[in-house]
N, CA, C and O atoms as a Tripos MOL2 file, in Angstrom:
@<TRIPOS>MOLECULE
protein
  264   263    66     0     0
PROTEIN
NO_CHARGES

@<TRIPOS>ATOM
      1 N           1.6550   15.0940  -16.4290 N.3       1 MET1
      2 CA          2.3450   14.0450  -16.4440 C.3       1 MET1
      3 C           3.0760   14.0280  -17.9530 C.2       1 MET1
      4 O           2.5050   14.2170  -19.0270 O.2       1 MET1
      5 N           4.3110   13.7840  -17.7640 N.am      2 ILE2
      6 CA          5.2110   13.6560  -19.4110 C.3       2 ILE2
      7 C           4.9700   12.3900  -19.7490 C.2       2 ILE2
      8 O           4.6140   11.4690  -19.0130 O.2       2 ILE2
      9 N           5.2130   12.3840  -21.0790 N.am      3 GLY3
     10 CA          4.9040   11.4110  -21.9890 C.3       3 GLY3
     11 C           5.8070   10.2790  -21.8660 C.2       3 GLY3
     12 O           5.2790    9.1810  -22.0450 O.2       3 GLY3
     13 N           7.3010   10.3010  -21.5480 N.am      4 GLU4
     14 CA          8.1260    9.3450  -21.6590 C.3       4 GLU4
     15 C           9.3900    9.9350  -20.7170 C.2       4 GLU4
     16 O           9.5680   11.1390  -20.5310 O.2       4 GLU4
     17 N          10.1950    8.9220  -20.1850 N.am      5 VAL5
     18 CA         11.2100    9.0260  -19.3670 C.3       5 VAL5
     19 C          12.3590    8.5200  -19.9200 C.2       5 VAL5
     20 O          12.4640    7.3280  -20.2050 O.2       5 VAL5
     21 N          13.2810    9.3750  -20.1060 N.am      6 ASP6
     22 CA         14.7110    8.9750  -20.6640 C.3       6 ASP6
     23 C          15.7180    8.2600  -19.7650 C.2       6 ASP6
     24 O          16.2770    8.9250  -18.8930 O.2       6 ASP6
     25 N          15.9910    6.9820  -19.9000 N.am      7 ILE7
     26 CA         17.0470    6.2140  -19.0350 C.3       7 ILE7
     27 C          18.1720    5.9710  -20.0460 C.2       7 ILE7
     28 O          17.9990    5.1970  -20.9870 O.2       7 ILE7
     29 N          19.1880    6.5500  -19.8790 N.am      8 LEU8
     30 CA         20.4410    6.1800  -20.7650 C.3       8 LEU8
     31 C          20.1040    5.9510  -22.2670 C.2       8 LEU8
     32 O          20.5770    5.0530  -22.9640 O.2       8 LEU8
     33 N          19.2810    6.8270  -22.6270 N.am      9 GLY9
     34 CA         18.8410    6.8820  -24.3560 C.3       9 GLY9
     35 C          17.5870    6.0320  -24.4820 C.2       9 GLY9
     36 O          16.9830    6.0850  -25.5530 O.2       9 GLY9
     37 N          17.0950    5.2000  -23.4400 N.am     10 VAL10
     38 CA         16.0100    4.3060  -23.7010 C.3      10 VAL10
     39 C          14.8440    5.2630  -23.2820 C.2      10 VAL10
     40 O          14.9150    5.8600  -22.2080 O.2      10 VAL10
     41 N          13.7580    5.4170  -24.1270 N.am     11 PHE11
     42 CA         12.8080    6.0930  -23.7620 C.3      11 PHE11
     43 C          11.5220    4.9550  -23.1380 C.2      11 PHE11
     44 O          10.9900    4.0940  -23.8400 O.2      11 PHE11
     45 N          11.2610    5.1620  -21.9350 N.am     12 ILE12
     46 CA         10.1880    4.3550  -21.2360 C.3      12 ILE12
     47 C           9.1130    5.2240  -21.0050 C.2      12 ILE12
     48 O           9.2580    6.3050  -20.4330 O.2      12 ILE12
     49 N           7.8510    4.7280  -21.4970 N.am     13 PRO13
     50 CA          6.5480    5.4240  -21.1750 C.3      13 PRO13
     51 C           6.2160    5.6740  -19.7320 C.2      13 PRO13
     52 O           6.1130    4.7200  -18.9600 O.2      13 PRO13
     53 N           6.0530    6.8360  -19.3550 N.am     14 ALA14
     54 CA          5.5150    7.2690  -17.8600 C.3      14 ALA14
     55 C           4.3930    6.3060  -17.6050 C.2      14 ALA14
     56 O           4.4700    5.6050  -16.5960 O.2      14 ALA14
     57 N           3.4790    6.2060  -18.3100 N.am     15 LEU15
     58 CA          2.2820    4.9690  -17.7550 C.3      15 LEU15
     59 C           2.8790    3.7730  -17.1990 C.2      15 LEU15
     60 O           2.4670    3.2900  -16.1440 O.2      15 LEU15
     61 N           3.9980    3.1900  -17.9790 N.am     16 LEU16
     62 CA          4.8500    2.1210  -17.2670 C.3      16 LEU16
     63 C           5.1300    2.0170  -16.0340 C.2      16 LEU16
     64 O           4.8030    1.0800  -15.3050 O.2      16 LEU16
     65 N           5.8140    3.0700  -15.7030 N.am     17 TRP17
     66 CA          6.0970    3.6430  -14.1630 C.3      17 TRP17
     67 C           4.8310    3.4660  -13.0760 C.2      17 TRP17
     68 O           4.8150    2.8920  -11.9870 O.2      17 TRP17
     69 N           3.9610    4.0600  -13.6720 N.am     18 LEU18
     70 CA          2.7590    4.3700  -13.1480 C.3      18 LEU18
     71 C           1.9860    2.9700  -12.9150 C.2      18 LEU18
     72 O           1.4570    2.7080  -11.8350 O.2      18 LEU18
     73 N           1.9680    2.1410  -13.9640 N.am     19 MET19
     74 CA          1.5900    0.8360  -13.8400 C.3      19 MET19
     75 C           2.1040    0.0710  -12.6390 C.2      19 MET19
     76 O           1.4390   -0.3730  -11.7030 O.2      19 MET19
     77 N           3.5760   -0.0120  -12.8640 N.am     20 LEU20
     78 CA          4.4140   -0.6770  -11.8880 C.3      20 LEU20
     79 C           4.0560   -0.2380  -10.3200 C.2      20 LEU20
     80 O           3.8580   -1.0400   -9.4080 O.2      20 LEU20
     81 N           4.0220    0.9890  -10.2270 N.am     21 ILE21
     82 CA          3.7470    1.7100   -8.6830 C.3      21 ILE21
     83 C           2.4310    0.9380   -8.3070 C.2      21 ILE21
     84 O           2.3250    0.2880   -7.2660 O.2      21 ILE21
     85 N           1.4260    1.0690   -9.2580 N.am     22 ALA22
     86 CA         -0.0170    0.6630   -9.0740 C.3      22 ALA22
     87 C           0.0730   -0.7350   -8.7350 C.2      22 ALA22
     88 O          -0.6680   -1.1100   -7.8270 O.2      22 ALA22
     89 N           0.7980   -1.5470   -9.2550 N.am     23 TYR23
     90 CA          0.9590   -3.1710   -9.2040 C.3      23 TYR23
     91 C           1.6190   -3.3160   -7.6630 C.2      23 TYR23
     92 O           1.1190   -4.1840   -6.9480 O.2      23 TYR23
     93 N           2.5970   -2.5940   -7.1780 N.am     24 ALA24
     94 CA          3.0070   -2.8360   -5.9260 C.3      24 ALA24
     95 C           2.2950   -2.3140   -4.8320 C.2      24 ALA24
     96 O           2.4550   -2.7950   -3.7100 O.2      24 ALA24
     97 N           1.4670   -1.3060   -5.0580 N.am     25 ILE25
     98 CA          0.2460   -1.0410   -3.8910 C.3      25 ILE25
     99 C          -0.6990   -2.0620   -3.9840 C.2      25 ILE25
    100 O          -1.2610   -2.4780   -2.9710 O.2      25 ILE25
    101 N          -0.9690   -2.5770   -5.2630 N.am     26 ASN26
    102 CA         -1.9920   -3.5580   -5.4190 C.3      26 ASN26
    103 C          -1.6150   -4.8180   -4.5690 C.2      26 ASN26
    104 O          -2.4260   -5.3770   -3.8300 O.2      26 ASN26
    105 N          -0.3910   -5.1950   -4.7250 N.am     27 LEU27
    106 CA          0.1340   -6.3170   -4.0800 C.3      27 LEU27
    107 C           0.0310   -6.4010   -2.6070 C.2      27 LEU27
    108 O          -0.2770   -7.4060   -1.9670 O.2      27 LEU27
    109 N           0.4020   -4.9250   -2.0210 N.am     28 ALA28
    110 CA          0.3110   -4.7830   -0.5420 C.3      28 ALA28
    111 C          -0.9950   -4.9980    0.0350 C.2      28 ALA28
    112 O          -1.2170   -5.6940    1.0260 O.2      28 ALA28
    113 N          -1.9210   -4.3020   -0.7030 N.am     29 ILE29
    114 CA         -3.3590   -4.4680   -0.4990 C.3      29 ILE29
    115 C          -4.0030   -5.8320   -0.4910 C.2      29 ILE29
    116 O          -4.7720   -6.1980    0.3980 O.2      29 ILE29
    117 N          -3.6920   -6.4760   -1.4010 N.am     30 ARG30
    118 CA         -4.1750   -7.9290   -1.7290 C.3      30 ARG30
    119 C          -3.6850   -8.8420   -0.5510 C.2      30 ARG30
    120 O          -4.3400   -9.8310   -0.2230 O.2      30 ARG30
    121 N          -2.5410   -8.4950    0.0650 N.am     31 LYS31
    122 CA         -1.8280   -9.3470    0.9700 C.3      31 LYS31
    123 C          -2.5070   -8.8090    2.5200 C.2      31 LYS31
    124 O          -2.5490   -9.5380    3.5110 O.2      31 LYS31
    125 N          -2.8740   -7.7750    2.4920 N.am     32 VAL32
    126 CA         -3.5620   -7.4730    3.8060 C.3      32 VAL32
    127 C          -5.1680   -8.0050    3.4650 C.2      32 VAL32
    128 O          -5.6400   -8.6770    4.3820 O.2      32 VAL32
    129 N          -5.8100   -7.8610    2.6220 N.am     33 LEU33
    130 CA         -6.8410   -8.5020    2.3820 C.3      33 LEU33
    131 C          -7.0000   -9.8400    2.5800 C.2      33 LEU33
    132 O          -8.0000  -10.3000    3.1310 O.2      33 LEU33
    133 N          -6.0550  -10.5330    2.1600 N.am     34 SER34
    134 CA         -6.0060  -12.1840    2.2870 C.3      34 SER34
    135 C          -5.6990  -12.4200    3.8540 C.2      34 SER34
    136 O          -6.1790  -13.3960    4.4290 O.2      34 SER34
    137 N          -5.0580  -11.6910    4.3760 N.am     35 HIS35
    138 CA         -4.8220  -11.9200    6.0160 C.3      35 HIS35
    139 C          -6.0350  -11.5210    6.8730 C.2      35 HIS35
    140 O          -6.2250  -11.9500    8.0110 O.2      35 HIS35
    141 N          -6.7350  -10.7710    6.3070 N.am     36 THR36
    142 CA         -7.8670  -10.4240    7.0930 C.3      36 THR36
    143 C          -9.2140  -11.3650    6.6520 C.2      36 THR36
    144 O         -10.3300  -11.1820    7.1370 O.2      36 THR36
    145 N          -8.9540  -12.2210    5.8200 N.am     37 ARG37
    146 CA        -10.0330  -13.2430    5.1090 C.3      37 ARG37
    147 C         -11.2420  -12.4640    4.6290 C.2      37 ARG37
    148 O         -12.4010  -12.8660    4.7330 O.2      37 ARG37
    149 N         -10.8270  -11.2000    4.0430 N.am     38 PHE38
    150 CA        -11.8590  -10.5820    3.1720 C.3      38 PHE38
    151 C         -12.3360  -11.2690    1.8780 C.2      38 PHE38
    152 O         -13.4060  -10.9900    1.3380 O.2      38 PHE38
    153 N         -11.4060  -12.2490    1.3880 N.am     39 TYR39
    154 CA        -11.7100  -12.8470    0.1920 C.3      39 TYR39
    155 C         -12.6700  -13.8570    0.3000 C.2      39 TYR39
    156 O         -13.1530  -14.3950   -0.6960 O.2      39 TYR39
    157 N         -13.0230  -14.1960    1.6190 N.am     40 GLU40
    158 CA        -14.0270  -15.1430    1.7940 C.3      40 GLU40
    159 C         -15.6060  -14.5960    1.5500 C.2      40 GLU40
    160 O         -16.5750  -15.3560    1.5440 O.2      40 GLU40
    161 N         -15.6740  -13.2970    1.3730 N.am     41 TYR41
    162 CA        -16.9670  -12.6130    1.2670 C.3      41 TYR41
    163 C         -16.9820  -12.0730   -0.4450 C.2      41 TYR41
    164 O         -17.9290  -11.5610   -1.0420 O.2      41 TYR41
    165 N         -15.8760  -12.3200   -0.8660 N.am     42 VAL42
    166 CA        -15.8120  -11.9610   -2.4150 C.3      42 VAL42
    167 C         -16.3190  -13.0460   -3.3950 C.2      42 VAL42
    168 O         -15.8450  -14.1720   -3.2430 O.2      42 VAL42
    169 N         -17.1520  -12.8670   -4.3020 N.am     43 TRP43
    170 CA        -17.6220  -13.9240   -5.0860 C.3      43 TRP43
    171 C         -16.5180  -14.4420   -6.1250 C.2      43 TRP43
    172 O         -16.3100  -15.6500   -6.2480 O.2      43 TRP43
    173 N         -15.9380  -13.6480   -6.7410 N.am     44 HIS44
    174 CA        -14.9790  -13.9900   -8.0510 C.3      44 HIS44
    175 C         -13.7740  -13.1620   -7.6360 C.2      44 HIS44
    176 O         -13.7840  -11.9560   -7.8830 O.2      44 HIS44
    177 N         -12.7920  -13.6920   -7.0560 N.am     45 ARG45
    178 CA        -11.3780  -13.1790   -6.5530 C.3      45 ARG45
    179 C         -10.6230  -12.3730   -7.6330 C.2      45 ARG45
    180 O         -10.1950  -11.2470   -7.3800 O.2      45 ARG45
    181 N         -10.4680  -12.9390   -8.8020 N.am     46 SER46
    182 CA         -9.7470  -12.3810   -9.8080 C.3      46 SER46
    183 C         -10.3650  -11.0710  -10.3400 C.2      46 SER46
    184 O          -9.6810  -10.0610  -10.5000 O.2      46 SER46
    185 N         -11.6010  -11.1230  -10.5900 N.am     47 ILE47
    186 CA        -12.3910  -10.1160  -11.1060 C.3      47 ILE47
    187 C         -12.2390   -8.9170  -10.0040 C.2      47 ILE47
    188 O         -12.1370   -7.7390  -10.3470 O.2      47 ILE47
    189 N         -12.2360   -9.2740   -8.8800 N.am     48 PHE48
    190 CA        -12.3600   -8.3060   -7.6980 C.3      48 PHE48
    191 C         -10.8820   -7.5830   -7.6250 C.2      48 PHE48
    192 O         -10.7060   -6.3880   -7.3850 O.2      48 PHE48
    193 N          -9.8730   -8.5440   -7.8790 N.am     49 ASP49
    194 CA         -8.5100   -7.9740   -7.8510 C.3      49 ASP49
    195 C          -8.2410   -7.0120   -9.2310 C.2      49 ASP49
    196 O          -7.5780   -5.9760   -9.2070 O.2      49 ASP49
    197 N          -8.7660   -7.4650  -10.1940 N.am     50 LEU50
    198 CA         -8.4970   -6.5630  -11.5770 C.3      50 LEU50
    199 C          -9.3930   -5.2390  -11.1830 C.2      50 LEU50
    200 O          -8.7630   -4.1840  -11.2540 O.2      50 LEU50
    201 N         -10.4780   -5.1590  -10.8640 N.am     51 GLY51
    202 CA        -11.3020   -3.9920  -10.3150 C.3      51 GLY51
    203 C         -10.4300   -3.0670   -9.5270 C.2      51 GLY51
    204 O         -10.2950   -1.8660   -9.7600 O.2      51 GLY51
    205 N          -9.8150   -3.7900   -8.5060 N.am     52 LEU52
    206 CA         -8.9170   -2.9500   -7.4660 C.3      52 LEU52
    207 C          -7.7500   -2.4480   -8.1050 C.2      52 LEU52
    208 O          -7.3090   -1.3460   -7.7790 O.2      52 LEU52
    209 N          -7.2120   -3.1300   -8.9660 N.am     53 TYR53
    210 CA         -6.0460   -2.6010   -9.6060 C.3      53 TYR53
    211 C          -6.3470   -1.4450  -10.6450 C.2      53 TYR53
    212 O          -5.5220   -0.5370  -10.7420 O.2      53 TYR53
    213 N          -7.4840   -1.4330  -11.4210 N.am     54 VAL54
    214 CA         -7.9950   -0.4140  -12.1800 C.3      54 VAL54
    215 C          -8.1020    0.7590  -11.3300 C.2      54 VAL54
    216 O          -7.6970    1.8590  -11.7080 O.2      54 VAL54
    217 N          -8.6630    0.5510  -10.1290 N.am     55 ILE55
    218 CA         -8.8930    1.7350   -9.3900 C.3      55 ILE55
    219 C          -7.8050    2.5120   -8.8330 C.2      55 ILE55
    220 O          -7.7330    3.7410   -8.8120 O.2      55 ILE55
    221 N          -6.8750    1.5870   -8.3360 N.am     56 ILE56
    222 CA         -5.5440    1.9630   -7.7910 C.3      56 ILE56
    223 C          -4.8900    2.7260   -8.8020 C.2      56 ILE56
    224 O          -4.5040    3.8540   -8.4950 O.2      56 ILE56
    225 N          -4.6740    2.2330  -10.1290 N.am     57 LEU57
    226 CA         -4.0320    2.8730  -11.2340 C.3      57 LEU57
    227 C          -4.6860    4.1100  -11.4980 C.2      57 LEU57
    228 O          -3.9830    5.0950  -11.7240 O.2      57 LEU57
    229 N          -6.0410    4.2140  -11.5050 N.am     58 GLY58
    230 CA         -6.6800    5.6400  -11.7080 C.3      58 GLY58
    231 C          -6.1840    6.7240  -10.7720 C.2      58 GLY58
    232 O          -5.8400    7.8620  -11.0890 O.2      58 GLY58
    233 N          -6.2070    6.1210   -9.4420 N.am     59 VAL59
    234 CA         -5.8840    7.1510   -8.2270 C.3      59 VAL59
    235 C          -4.5500    7.5700   -8.3810 C.2      59 VAL59
    236 O          -4.3130    8.7570   -8.1610 O.2      59 VAL59
    237 N          -3.4430    6.6670   -8.7880 N.am     60 VAL60
    238 CA         -1.9680    6.9770   -9.0780 C.3      60 VAL60
    239 C          -1.7520    8.0370  -10.3060 C.2      60 VAL60
    240 O          -0.9700    8.9850  -10.3640 O.2      60 VAL60
    241 N          -2.5610    7.6360  -11.1270 N.am     61 VAL61
    242 CA         -2.4330    8.5130  -12.5030 C.3      61 VAL61
    243 C          -3.0620    9.9920  -12.0390 C.2      61 VAL61
    244 O          -2.5050   11.0150  -12.4350 O.2      61 VAL61
    245 N          -4.1520   10.0580  -11.2500 N.am     62 SER62
    246 CA         -4.6460   11.2470  -11.1630 C.3      62 SER62
    247 C          -3.8250   12.0710  -10.1550 C.2      62 SER62
    248 O          -3.8510   13.3010  -10.1840 O.2      62 SER62
    249 N          -3.0780   11.3600   -9.2400 N.am     63 LEU63
    250 CA         -2.1830   11.9930   -8.1120 C.3      63 LEU63
    251 C          -0.9800   12.7420   -8.7630 C.2      63 LEU63
    252 O          -0.4370   13.7400   -8.2890 O.2      63 LEU63
    253 N          -0.6310   12.0730   -9.9850 N.am     64 THR64
    254 CA          0.4560   12.4400  -10.7440 C.3      64 THR64
    255 C           0.2800   13.5540  -11.9820 C.2      64 THR64
    256 O           1.1240   14.0220  -12.7460 O.2      64 THR64
    257 N          -0.6860   13.7110  -11.9070 N.am     65 ARG65
    258 CA         -1.0080   14.7560  -12.9910 C.3      65 ARG65
    259 C          -0.6440   16.3610  -12.6490 C.2      65 ARG65
    260 O          -0.7380   16.7820  -11.4960 O.2      65 ARG65
    261 N          -0.3530   16.9460  -13.4140 N.am     66 ARG66
    262 CA          0.1120   18.2900  -13.1830 C.3      66 ARG66
    263 C          -1.0170   19.3250  -12.9780 C.2      66 ARG66
    264 O          -0.7410   20.5070  -12.7730 O.2      66 ARG66
@<TRIPOS>BOND
     1     1     2 1
     2     2     3 1
     3     3     4 2
     4     3     5 am
     5     5     6 1
     6     6     7 1
     7     7     8 2
     8     7     9 am
     9     9    10 1
    10    10    11 1
    11    11    12 2
    12    11    13 am
    13    13    14 1
    14    14    15 1
    15    15    16 2
    16    15    17 am
    17    17    18 1
    18    18    19 1
    19    19    20 2
    20    19    21 am
    21    21    22 1
    22    22    23 1
    23    23    24 2
    24    23    25 am
    25    25    26 1
    26    26    27 1
    27    27    28 2
    28    27    29 am
    29    29    30 1
    30    30    31 1
    31    31    32 2
    32    31    33 am
    33    33    34 1
    34    34    35 1
    35    35    36 2
    36    35    37 am
    37    37    38 1
    38    38    39 1
    39    39    40 2
    40    39    41 am
    41    41    42 1
    42    42    43 1
    43    43    44 2
    44    43    45 am
    45    45    46 1
    46    46    47 1
    47    47    48 2
    48    47    49 am
    49    49    50 1
    50    50    51 1
    51    51    52 2
    52    51    53 am
    53    53    54 1
    54    54    55 1
    55    55    56 2
    56    55    57 am
    57    57    58 1
    58    58    59 1
    59    59    60 2
    60    59    61 am
    61    61    62 1
    62    62    63 1
    63    63    64 2
    64    63    65 am
    65    65    66 1
    66    66    67 1
    67    67    68 2
    68    67    69 am
    69    69    70 1
    70    70    71 1
    71    71    72 2
    72    71    73 am
    73    73    74 1
    74    74    75 1
    75    75    76 2
    76    75    77 am
    77    77    78 1
    78    78    79 1
    79    79    80 2
    80    79    81 am
    81    81    82 1
    82    82    83 1
    83    83    84 2
    84    83    85 am
    85    85    86 1
    86    86    87 1
    87    87    88 2
    88    87    89 am
    89    89    90 1
    90    90    91 1
    91    91    92 2
    92    91    93 am
    93    93    94 1
    94    94    95 1
    95    95    96 2
    96    95    97 am
    97    97    98 1
    98    98    99 1
    99    99   100 2
   100    99   101 am
   101   101   102 1
   102   102   103 1
   103   103   104 2
   104   103   105 am
   105   105   106 1
   106   106   107 1
   107   107   108 2
   108   107   109 am
   109   109   110 1
   110   110   111 1
   111   111   112 2
   112   111   113 am
   113   113   114 1
   114   114   115 1
   115   115   116 2
   116   115   117 am
   117   117   118 1
   118   118   119 1
   119   119   120 2
   120   119   121 am
   121   121   122 1
   122   122   123 1
   123   123   124 2
   124   123   125 am
   125   125   126 1
   126   126   127 1
   127   127   128 2
   128   127   129 am
   129   129   130 1
   130   130   131 1
   131   131   132 2
   132   131   133 am
   133   133   134 1
   134   134   135 1
   135   135   136 2
   136   135   137 am
   137   137   138 1
   138   138   139 1
   139   139   140 2
   140   139   141 am
   141   141   142 1
   142   142   143 1
   143   143   144 2
   144   143   145 am
   145   145   146 1
   146   146   147 1
   147   147   148 2
   148   147   149 am
   149   149   150 1
   150   150   151 1
   151   151   152 2
   152   151   153 am
   153   153   154 1
   154   154   155 1
   155   155   156 2
   156   155   157 am
   157   157   158 1
   158   158   159 1
   159   159   160 2
   160   159   161 am
   161   161   162 1
   162   162   163 1
   163   163   164 2
   164   163   165 am
   165   165   166 1
   166   166   167 1
   167   167   168 2
   168   167   169 am
   169   169   170 1
   170   170   171 1
   171   171   172 2
   172   171   173 am
   173   173   174 1
   174   174   175 1
   175   175   176 2
   176   175   177 am
   177   177   178 1
   178   178   179 1
   179   179   180 2
   180   179   181 am
   181   181   182 1
   182   182   183 1
   183   183   184 2
   184   183   185 am
   185   185   186 1
   186   186   187 1
   187   187   188 2
   188   187   189 am
   189   189   190 1
   190   190   191 1
   191   191   192 2
   192   191   193 am
   193   193   194 1
   194   194   195 1
   195   195   196 2
   196   195   197 am
   197   197   198 1
   198   198   199 1
   199   199   200 2
   200   199   201 am
   201   201   202 1
   202   202   203 1
   203   203   204 2
   204   203   205 am
   205   205   206 1
   206   206   207 1
   207   207   208 2
   208   207   209 am
   209   209   210 1
   210   210   211 1
   211   211   212 2
   212   211   213 am
   213   213   214 1
   214   214   215 1
   215   215   216 2
   216   215   217 am
   217   217   218 1
   218   218   219 1
   219   219   220 2
   220   219   221 am
   221   221   222 1
   222   222   223 1
   223   223   224 2
   224   223   225 am
   225   225   226 1
   226   226   227 1
   227   227   228 2
   228   227   229 am
   229   229   230 1
   230   230   231 1
   231   231   232 2
   232   231   233 am
   233   233   234 1
   234   234   235 1
   235   235   236 2
   236   235   237 am
   237   237   238 1
   238   238   239 1
   239   239   240 2
   240   239   241 am
   241   241   242 1
   242   242   243 1
   243   243   244 2
   244   243   245 am
   245   245   246 1
   246   246   247 1
   247   247   248 2
   248   247   249 am
   249   249   250 1
   250   250   251 1
   251   251   252 2
   252   251   253 am
   253   253   254 1
   254   254   255 1
   255   255   256 2
   256   255   257 am
   257   257   258 1
   258   258   259 1
   259   259   260 2
   260   259   261 am
   261   261   262 1
   262   262   263 1
   263   263   264 2
@<TRIPOS>SUBSTRUCTURE
     1 MET1         2 RESIDUE 1 A MET
     2 ILE2         6 RESIDUE 1 A ILE
     3 GLY3        10 RESIDUE 1 A GLY
     4 GLU4        14 RESIDUE 1 A GLU
     5 VAL5        18 RESIDUE 1 A VAL
     6 ASP6        22 RESIDUE 1 A ASP
     7 ILE7        26 RESIDUE 1 A ILE
     8 LEU8        30 RESIDUE 1 A LEU
     9 GLY9        34 RESIDUE 1 A GLY
    10 VAL10       38 RESIDUE 1 A VAL
    11 PHE11       42 RESIDUE 1 A PHE
    12 ILE12       46 RESIDUE 1 A ILE
    13 PRO13       50 RESIDUE 1 A PRO
    14 ALA14       54 RESIDUE 1 A ALA
    15 LEU15       58 RESIDUE 1 A LEU
    16 LEU16       62 RESIDUE 1 A LEU
    17 TRP17       66 RESIDUE 1 A TRP
    18 LEU18       70 RESIDUE 1 A LEU
    19 MET19       74 RESIDUE 1 A MET
    20 LEU20       78 RESIDUE 1 A LEU
    21 ILE21       82 RESIDUE 1 A ILE
    22 ALA22       86 RESIDUE 1 A ALA
    23 TYR23       90 RESIDUE 1 A TYR
    24 ALA24       94 RESIDUE 1 A ALA
    25 ILE25       98 RESIDUE 1 A ILE
    26 ASN26      102 RESIDUE 1 A ASN
    27 LEU27      106 RESIDUE 1 A LEU
    28 ALA28      110 RESIDUE 1 A ALA
    29 ILE29      114 RESIDUE 1 A ILE
    30 ARG30      118 RESIDUE 1 A ARG
    31 LYS31      122 RESIDUE 1 A LYS
    32 VAL32      126 RESIDUE 1 A VAL
    33 LEU33      130 RESIDUE 1 A LEU
    34 SER34      134 RESIDUE 1 A SER
    35 HIS35      138 RESIDUE 1 A HIS
    36 THR36      142 RESIDUE 1 A THR
    37 ARG37      146 RESIDUE 1 A ARG
    38 PHE38      150 RESIDUE 1 A PHE
    39 TYR39      154 RESIDUE 1 A TYR
    40 GLU40      158 RESIDUE 1 A GLU
    41 TYR41      162 RESIDUE 1 A TYR
    42 VAL42      166 RESIDUE 1 A VAL
    43 TRP43      170 RESIDUE 1 A TRP
    44 HIS44      174 RESIDUE 1 A HIS
    45 ARG45      178 RESIDUE 1 A ARG
    46 SER46      182 RESIDUE 1 A SER
    47 ILE47      186 RESIDUE 1 A ILE
    48 PHE48      190 RESIDUE 1 A PHE
    49 ASP49      194 RESIDUE 1 A ASP
    50 LEU50      198 RESIDUE 1 A LEU
    51 GLY51      202 RESIDUE 1 A GLY
    52 LEU52      206 RESIDUE 1 A LEU
    53 TYR53      210 RESIDUE 1 A TYR
    54 VAL54      214 RESIDUE 1 A VAL
    55 ILE55      218 RESIDUE 1 A ILE
    56 ILE56      222 RESIDUE 1 A ILE
    57 LEU57      226 RESIDUE 1 A LEU
    58 GLY58      230 RESIDUE 1 A GLY
    59 VAL59      234 RESIDUE 1 A VAL
    60 VAL60      238 RESIDUE 1 A VAL
    61 VAL61      242 RESIDUE 1 A VAL
    62 SER62      246 RESIDUE 1 A SER
    63 LEU63      250 RESIDUE 1 A LEU
    64 THR64      254 RESIDUE 1 A THR
    65 ARG65      258 RESIDUE 1 A ARG
    66 ARG66      262 RESIDUE 1 A ARG
């Protein structure tokens, strides 16, 4: 993983891009979980969603490492 991406002279951290990708995946998974009524069995939805995001971000980062 490189440290920064240069877009028209503006350096953007690569982790920001990975976080946005993980957020998009997280939105899709949350939508599926909500349609399947999975959240009825979850005690605290926001803590569960945060944990799910952290796991997805870890997977995305580990897949992009060289």
